Every structure is written in C-alpha cells, then in structure tokens.
MARVEX-340111 format. One record per residue (C-alpha): residue in three letters; x, y, z. Coordinates in nm, 4 decimals. Example, Ala and Ser with C-alpha at 12.3 -4.5 7.8 and 13.67 -1.06 7.14 Angstrom:
<rs>
<ALA, <1.2300, -0.4500, 0.7800>>,
<SER, <1.3670, -0.1060, 0.7140>>,
</rs>
This chain:
<rs>
<MET, <-1.5344, 0.6293, -1.7823>>,
<VAL, <-1.4096, 0.9630, -1.9040>>,
<ARG, <-1.6621, 1.1925, -2.0680>>,
<PHE, <-1.5530, 1.3794, -2.3764>>,
<SER, <-1.7076, 1.6970, -2.5139>>,
<GLY, <-1.6240, 1.8491, -2.8472>>,
<SER, <-1.6453, 2.1904, -3.0046>>,
<SER, <-1.5457, 2.3524, -3.3286>>,
<LYS, <-1.4978, 2.7125, -3.4190>>,
<ALA, <-1.3881, 2.9164, -3.7141>>,
<LEU, <-1.0317, 3.0462, -3.7251>>,
<PHE, <-0.8751, 3.3331, -3.9120>>,
<PRO, <-0.8249, 3.2364, -4.2736>>,
<LEU, <-0.4920, 3.1100, -4.3977>>,
<ILE, <-0.3387, 3.3671, -4.6309>>,
<GLN, <-0.1253, 3.2314, -4.9151>>,
<GLU, <0.0406, 3.4263, -5.1890>>,
<ALA, <0.0667, 3.2601, -5.5258>>,
<ASP, <0.1511, 3.4218, -5.8597>>,
<ALA, <0.1204, 3.7807, -5.7343>>,
<ARG, <-0.2249, 3.7259, -5.5866>>,
<THR, <-0.3417, 3.6516, -5.2369>>,
<ILE, <-0.5571, 3.3476, -5.1591>>,
<SER, <-0.7597, 3.3292, -4.8414>>,
<LEU, <-0.8320, 2.9727, -4.7220>>,
<PRO, <-1.0981, 2.9285, -4.4516>>,
<ARG, <-0.9905, 2.7264, -4.1472>>,
<PHE, <-1.1582, 2.5739, -3.8437>>,
<LEU, <-1.0532, 2.4277, -3.5120>>,
<LEU, <-1.1818, 2.1012, -3.3666>>,
<GLN, <-1.1259, 2.0564, -2.9965>>,
<ILE, <-1.2132, 1.7618, -2.7694>>,
<ARG, <-1.2154, 1.8240, -2.3962>>,
<SER, <-1.2052, 1.5841, -2.1047>>,
<ASN, <-1.3075, 1.7405, -1.7716>>,
<ASP, <-1.2678, 2.0857, -1.9290>>,
<ILE, <-0.9078, 2.0094, -2.0232>>,
<PRO, <-0.8303, 2.0129, -2.3964>>,
<CYS, <-0.6891, 1.6738, -2.4911>>,
<TYR, <-0.7357, 1.6721, -2.8708>>,
<VAL, <-0.6878, 1.9933, -3.0692>>,
<ARG, <-0.6606, 1.9984, -3.4482>>,
<ARG, <-0.6690, 2.2842, -3.6959>>,
<TYR, <-0.7961, 2.2125, -4.0467>>,
<VAL, <-0.8166, 2.4008, -4.3737>>,
<ALA, <-1.1763, 2.3748, -4.4947>>,
<SER, <-1.0777, 2.3211, -4.8599>>,
<GLN, <-0.8633, 2.0174, -4.7661>>,
<THR, <-1.0783, 1.8534, -4.4972>>,
<SER, <-1.4506, 1.8732, -4.4382>>,
<LEU, <-1.5975, 1.9175, -4.0914>>,
<SER, <-1.7612, 1.5732, -4.1033>>,
<ALA, <-1.4278, 1.4078, -4.1904>>,
<ALA, <-1.2602, 1.5919, -3.9033>>,
<VAL, <-1.5366, 1.4809, -3.6647>>,
<ASP, <-1.4946, 1.1201, -3.7842>>,
<ARG, <-1.1218, 1.1394, -3.7082>>,
<ALA, <-1.2010, 1.2779, -3.3630>>,
<ARG, <-1.4487, 0.9926, -3.3012>>,
<HIS, <-1.1856, 0.7374, -3.3947>>,
<TRP, <-0.9446, 0.9089, -3.1572>>,
<ILE, <-1.2057, 0.8959, -2.8771>>,
<ASP, <-1.2697, 0.5255, -2.9430>>,
<ALA, <-0.8971, 0.4548, -2.9305>>,
<GLU, <-0.8640, 0.6492, -2.6037>>,
<ARG, <-1.1519, 0.4547, -2.4468>>,
<GLN, <-0.9981, 0.1264, -2.5612>>,
<LYS, <-0.6640, 0.2333, -2.4126>>,
<GLU, <-0.8403, 0.3284, -2.0891>>,
<ARG, <-1.0051, -0.0161, -2.0659>>,
<PHE, <-0.6758, -0.1893, -2.1367>>,
<ASP, <-0.4955, 0.0215, -1.8764>>,
<PHE, <-0.7623, -0.0637, -1.6178>>,
<LEU, <-0.7581, -0.4383, -1.6863>>,
<PHE, <-0.3814, -0.4545, -1.6573>>,
<SER, <-0.3470, -0.2117, -1.3684>>,
<PRO, <-0.1543, -0.3352, -1.0643>>,
<ALA, <-0.4653, -0.3268, -0.8427>>,
<VAL, <-0.6722, -0.5493, -1.0734>>,
<LEU, <-0.3812, -0.7856, -1.1355>>,
<LEU, <-0.3264, -0.8134, -0.7594>>,
<VAL, <-0.6928, -0.8997, -0.6946>>,
<VAL, <-0.7001, -1.1549, -0.9773>>,
<GLY, <-0.3751, -1.3076, -0.8524>>,
<ILE, <-0.5082, -1.3395, -0.4971>>,
<LEU, <-0.8302, -1.4985, -0.6234>>,
<LEU, <-0.6362, -1.7461, -0.8364>>,
<ILE, <-0.4133, -1.8393, -0.5435>>,
<PHE, <-0.7139, -1.8895, -0.3140>>,
<SER, <-0.8961, -2.0969, -0.5736>>,
<TRP, <-0.5818, -2.3064, -0.6323>>,
<PHE, <-0.5412, -2.3879, -0.2633>>,
<LEU, <-0.9127, -2.4179, -0.1777>>,
<HIS, <-1.0115, -2.6317, -0.4759>>,
<PRO, <-0.9256, -2.9635, -0.3025>>,
<ILE, <-1.1414, -2.8608, -0.0044>>,
<VAL, <-1.4479, -2.7127, -0.1746>>,
<GLY, <-1.3983, -2.8326, -0.5312>>,
<TRP, <-1.6958, -3.0666, -0.5558>>,
<VAL, <-1.9219, -2.8474, -0.3455>>,
<SER, <-1.8636, -2.5519, -0.5766>>,
<ILE, <-1.9311, -2.7677, -0.8820>>,
<ALA, <-2.2400, -2.9319, -0.7252>>,
<ARG, <-2.4682, -2.6382, -0.8098>>,
<PHE, <-2.3760, -2.6694, -1.1780>>,
<TRP, <-2.4406, -3.0439, -1.1527>>,
<LEU, <-2.7904, -2.9726, -1.0195>>,
<VAL, <-2.8656, -2.7362, -1.3051>>,
<PHE, <-2.7375, -2.9628, -1.5825>>,
<GLN, <-2.8403, -3.2947, -1.4242>>,
<SER, <-3.0461, -3.5188, -1.6474>>,
<ARG, <-3.4111, -3.5709, -1.5562>>,
<PHE, <-3.3754, -3.9430, -1.6168>>,
<THR, <-3.1997, -4.2072, -1.4115>>,
<LEU, <-3.1172, -4.5696, -1.4821>>,
<ARG, <-3.3621, -4.8291, -1.3433>>,
<LEU, <-3.3875, -5.2000, -1.3973>>,
<GLY, <-3.6706, -5.1494, -1.6428>>,
<GLY, <-3.4798, -4.8882, -1.8445>>,
<LEU, <-3.4873, -4.5119, -1.8158>>,
<ALA, <-3.7400, -4.3753, -1.5689>>,
<PRO, <-3.8125, -4.0056, -1.5147>>,
<VAL, <-3.7041, -3.8600, -1.1820>>,
<SER, <-3.9406, -3.6227, -1.0096>>,
<PRO, <-3.8010, -3.2710, -0.9635>>,
<LEU, <-3.8840, -3.3126, -0.5925>>,
<HIS, <-3.6768, -3.6316, -0.5639>>,
<TRP, <-3.3991, -3.6107, -0.3018>>,
<SER, <-3.1271, -3.6708, -0.5615>>,
<GLY, <-3.2427, -3.3563, -0.7411>>,
<PHE, <-3.1696, -3.1479, -0.4320>>,
<ILE, <-2.8466, -3.3096, -0.3177>>,
<GLY, <-2.6874, -3.4110, -0.6465>>,
<THR, <-2.5106, -3.7276, -0.7465>>,
<ALA, <-2.1630, -3.5930, -0.6593>>,
<MET, <-2.2706, -3.5283, -0.3010>>,
<ILE, <-2.4312, -3.8750, -0.2758>>,
<PHE, <-2.1109, -4.0403, -0.3960>>,
<ALA, <-1.9045, -3.8266, -0.1558>>,
<VAL, <-2.1219, -3.9244, 0.1430>>,
<ALA, <-2.1251, -4.2918, 0.0393>>,
<GLY, <-1.7474, -4.2863, -0.0029>>,
<LEU, <-1.7555, -4.3867, -0.3687>>,
</rs>
C-alpha cells in the first residue's frame, strides 16, 4: 500500500485591485506526496476555503486513490491469471476430489444425533462415523 504524507505552507498573498484600492488575500498550498513525489497539489485562497475543508478534500482524494489501487490490483493480469488457473484446476479436479474436499465441512456441520430403531440417539464424538464422515462411508460402501 502506498503511503501518503501531506504538508501545507503559506503562499504569497493574492493581490486584487478593486475600485482603486488593492486587496491582499492570504493563500496556502496543500501538497500530498507519495514516496517524496508530489501527487496532489492544490492552492487555496484562505477567505474562500478553510484549511480543514482543504484537508478533508485531500483525505477524500487519498481514499479514492487507495480504492483505485485496490481495484487495479484485483483486476491486474497477474491476479486474474492466478484466479483463472485455480478455477480451471478446481473445475477439472472436482470430480476426483470433490467429496473428499467437502468431507471436512461435513465433519464440522454433522449432526450429533443419528437415527436408531428407538428414535434419535446421541453419537459419541469419538464414534468412528465422526472421524470418517457419512459421505466417506457411503463412498466406501458404494452407495
């Protein structure tokens, strides 16, 4: 992630002439740097924009740049290539390892009760079906 640093400094005042008199308007510069390279530079007149409003605008700009950076990374050719390769492998390997990869989720979400002739009976956590899983039992039995 890119680190941003900001600074502000006073500029020479803006001189305006109106109705045979000279008006001096104070100005300031707000600068955001990334790796000591200025990437956001704005000059403001203090009577039109406060320093806090200028800093808020700079923060919004930084947030937008970070969002753009994340988006650019997620849709970069390298990431898309890796995701594509993983999808292709999972598509072709699912028939081979499909149930084995799902078996661990089956063990986690498996009910602690099983059907018996007398109704529902609790299964001990050390019972063999708790370790192997019903999907594996059916696969071995050919069901």
